N, C-alpha and C positions, 0 to 999 in steps of 0.2 A: 496222307501218311503221318503217322505219329512222330512227334518231335524227337523222342529218344531214338527211334529208328533212323530218322534223318541225320541226327548228329553221329550215330554209329557209322553210317555210310560215309559221311564227311571225313571222319577220323580215319576210316579205312583208306579213303582216297589220299589223304595227307600222308599216311604211312607208306603207301605205294610210291608216292613222289619222293619222299625222303629216302626210301630204300634204294631208289635208282640214282638220285642226285647226291645224297649225303649232305653234310653241312658245308657252309663256306661260300655259297653263291649269294647274289643279290636277291632281295625280296621280290623284285619283278619277275625273275626266272621262276621262283616257286609259285607265284601267283598264276603265271601263264600255264604251268604244268598242272597245278591243282585244278584250274578251270577246265582243262582238257579232261582230267580224270573224273571230275564231277559230272560233266556232260556225258562221258562214256558210261558212267554209272546210272544214267537216266534221270539225273537231278537237274532241275531248272536253276541255272546260276546266272548272276549278273555281276560284272566286274566294275569297279570304280563307280559305284552307285552313289549319286549325290544325296546328301543328308541336309535338309533344310534346318537352319537354326532360327529359332523364334525367341526373341527377347522383347517382352512387352509389345509395343507396336512395330518393332523392327523385325522384318522377315528377310533373312539371307537365304536365297534359293540354293546356293551351293557353298555353304560354309565349310563343309567337310565331305569326304568321300569314304564310303565303306569299301574295303578291299574286295570282298566277295559277299554277296547276299544269295542265300540258297533257299529255293522254294518260297521266296518272299517271307521267310520266317526266321532264318538263322543268319546272324551276322558273323562273318569270319574276319578277324583282324590278324594279318600276318606280320611276323617280325623275324629279323635275323640279327639278334642281339646276344651279347655274352651272357647277360642276366636280365631277368625282368626287373623293372622298377615300378614303384607305385603309380607313376604317370601312365604306364601301359594299361594297368587295370582301370584307372580313371578314364582313359581314352575309350576303351570298349564299353564301359558302363554309360558314358555320355552318349556314344553313338546309339546304344540300345534305347536310351531314354528319348532322344530326339527322333529316332526312326520308329519308335513305339514297337519295338521287338522285344520279346521276353527271353530269348536265348542267344547267347554269344559264345564264340570260341576264339580264344586267343592262342595262336599257334606260332611258336618260335622254332624255325627250322635250323637254327644254329646250335644244335645239340647233337650228341652222339647217338642217343636213342630218342626218337620223337615222342614217345610216351612221357618223357620228362619235360617236354616243351609244350604240352597241351593243357590249357585251363578252360573250364566250362563255367559260364556265368548264367545265372537265371535271376530275373527281376520280376 
């Protein structure tokens, strides 16, 4: 499936979750519900996927975890914050680099309209 089509389906699933739950819950609640919607949409999704960190000869098998990985192609990093900060962007870009994935979605559920909480990254 084409990357744009996958990200469209992911965003549709996220909007469905936000439509039913609204803002104000913990990140873990949105993650669980989004995972359900992704599977219901026929997408292969993995939660809390370990991301190895490699620095010279040092290899940390589980330095970090991706919130959700879809179709082994798209990283989803979930947030429930008042405002994005530069560290949120740095975080998803770092995950994309270490996981060797070219597309990432940063989704903040703590907004009144989810379209204002979605950022797409490509490297």
